[in-house]
C-alpha positions as a Markdown table, in Angstrom:
| # | Residue | x | y | z |
|---|---|---|---|---|
| 1 | Met | -25.5 | 22.7 | 43.4 |
| 2 | Glu | -28.2 | 20.0 | 43.1 |
| 3 | Ile | -27.1 | 18.4 | 46.3 |
| 4 | Phe | -27.9 | 21.6 | 48.2 |
| 5 | Leu | -31.3 | 21.8 | 46.5 |
| 6 | Ile | -32.0 | 18.2 | 47.6 |
| 7 | Ile | -30.8 | 18.9 | 51.2 |
| 8 | Phe | -32.9 | 22.0 | 51.6 |
| 9 | Ala | -35.9 | 20.3 | 50.0 |
| 10 | Val | -35.6 | 17.4 | 52.5 |
| 11 | Leu | -35.2 | 19.9 | 55.4 |
| 12 | Thr | -38.4 | 21.7 | 54.2 |
| 13 | Val | -40.3 | 18.4 | 54.3 |
| 14 | Ala | -38.8 | 17.5 | 57.7 |
| 15 | Ser | -39.8 | 20.9 | 59.1 |
| 16 | Ala | -43.3 | 20.4 | 57.8 |
| 17 | Leu | -43.6 | 17.0 | 59.4 |
| 18 | Ile | -42.4 | 18.4 | 62.7 |
| 19 | Ala | -44.9 | 21.2 | 62.5 |
| 20 | Val | -47.7 | 18.7 | 61.9 |
| 21 | Ala | -46.6 | 15.9 | 64.3 |
| 22 | Thr | -45.7 | 17.9 | 67.4 |
| 23 | Thr | -48.2 | 18.5 | 70.2 |
| 24 | Lys | -46.7 | 21.7 | 71.5 |
| 25 | Lys | -48.1 | 24.8 | 69.8 |
| 26 | Ala | -45.0 | 26.9 | 70.0 |
| 27 | Val | -42.8 | 24.2 | 68.5 |
| 28 | Ser | -45.3 | 23.8 | 65.7 |
| 29 | Ile | -45.3 | 27.5 | 64.9 |
| 30 | Leu | -41.5 | 27.6 | 64.9 |
| 31 | Ala | -41.3 | 24.6 | 62.7 |
| 32 | Ala | -43.7 | 26.1 | 60.2 |
| 33 | Gly | -41.6 | 29.3 | 60.2 |
| 34 | Val | -38.4 | 27.3 | 59.6 |
| 35 | Met | -40.2 | 25.5 | 56.9 |
| 36 | Gly | -40.9 | 28.8 | 55.2 |
| 37 | Leu | -37.2 | 29.8 | 55.4 |
| 38 | Phe | -36.1 | 26.5 | 53.9 |
| 39 | Ala | -38.7 | 26.9 | 51.2 |
| 40 | Ser | -37.4 | 30.4 | 50.4 |
| 41 | Ile | -33.8 | 28.9 | 50.1 |
| 42 | Val | -35.2 | 26.3 | 47.7 |
| 43 | Phe | -36.8 | 29.1 | 45.6 |
| 44 | Ile | -33.4 | 30.8 | 45.4 |
| 45 | Phe | -31.9 | 27.6 | 44.0 |
| 46 | Leu | -34.7 | 27.4 | 41.5 |
| 47 | Ala | -33.9 | 31.0 | 40.3 |
| 48 | Ala | -37.1 | 32.6 | 41.6 |
| 49 | Pro | -35.8 | 35.4 | 43.9 |
| 50 | Asp | -39.1 | 37.3 | 43.9 |
| 51 | Val | -40.9 | 34.2 | 45.2 |
| 52 | Ala | -38.1 | 33.6 | 47.7 |
| 53 | Met | -38.4 | 37.1 | 49.1 |
| 54 | Thr | -42.1 | 36.9 | 49.4 |
| 55 | Glu | -41.9 | 33.5 | 51.1 |
| 56 | Ala | -39.3 | 34.7 | 53.5 |
| 57 | Ala | -41.2 | 37.9 | 54.4 |
| 58 | Ile | -44.8 | 36.6 | 54.5 |
| 59 | Gly | -44.5 | 32.8 | 54.9 |
| 60 | Ser | -41.9 | 32.9 | 57.5 |
| 61 | Gly | -41.8 | 36.3 | 59.2 |
| 62 | Leu | -45.3 | 37.7 | 59.2 |
| 63 | Thr | -47.2 | 34.4 | 59.5 |
| 64 | Thr | -45.0 | 33.3 | 62.4 |
| 65 | Phe | -45.5 | 36.6 | 64.2 |
| 66 | Ile | -49.3 | 36.5 | 63.7 |
| 67 | Phe | -49.5 | 32.9 | 64.9 |
| 68 | Phe | -47.5 | 33.7 | 68.1 |
| 69 | Phe | -49.7 | 36.8 | 68.6 |
| 70 | Ala | -52.9 | 34.8 | 68.3 |
| 71 | Leu | -51.5 | 32.1 | 70.6 |
| 72 | Asn | -50.6 | 34.7 | 73.2 |
| 73 | Arg | -54.2 | 36.2 | 73.0 |
| 74 | Val | -55.8 | 32.8 | 73.4 |
| 75 | Lys | -53.6 | 32.0 | 76.4 |
| 76 | Ser | -54.4 | 35.4 | 78.0 |
| 77 | Asp | -58.2 | 34.9 | 77.4 |
| 78 | Arg | -58.0 | 31.5 | 79.0 |
| 79 | Ala | -56.1 | 32.9 | 82.0 |
| 80 | Gln | -58.8 | 35.6 | 82.5 |
| 81 | Gly | -61.6 | 33.0 | 82.4 |
| 82 | Gly | -62.6 | 33.2 | 78.7 |
| 83 | Ala | -64.2 | 35.9 | 76.6 |
| 84 | Asp | -67.6 | 37.2 | 77.4 |
| 85 | Asp | -68.4 | 38.6 | 73.9 |
């Protein structure tokens, strides 16, 4: 059981490093979302199911969606010539 905890902890750190090191925004957002999923699995192994569910729902799902939504808005604003507000 401990070997799985170590594997998922290493995968969590690896995903975080990918999210920080990459230059592509979409890859960075996806890596951060995967990091949250791996972190929620680690929380399951640590007997914290409430924290795991919260991390999976908010840390992975909602945050990834919001980041992609914001990235899409920025790209569409740049395509239109920028915001005039």
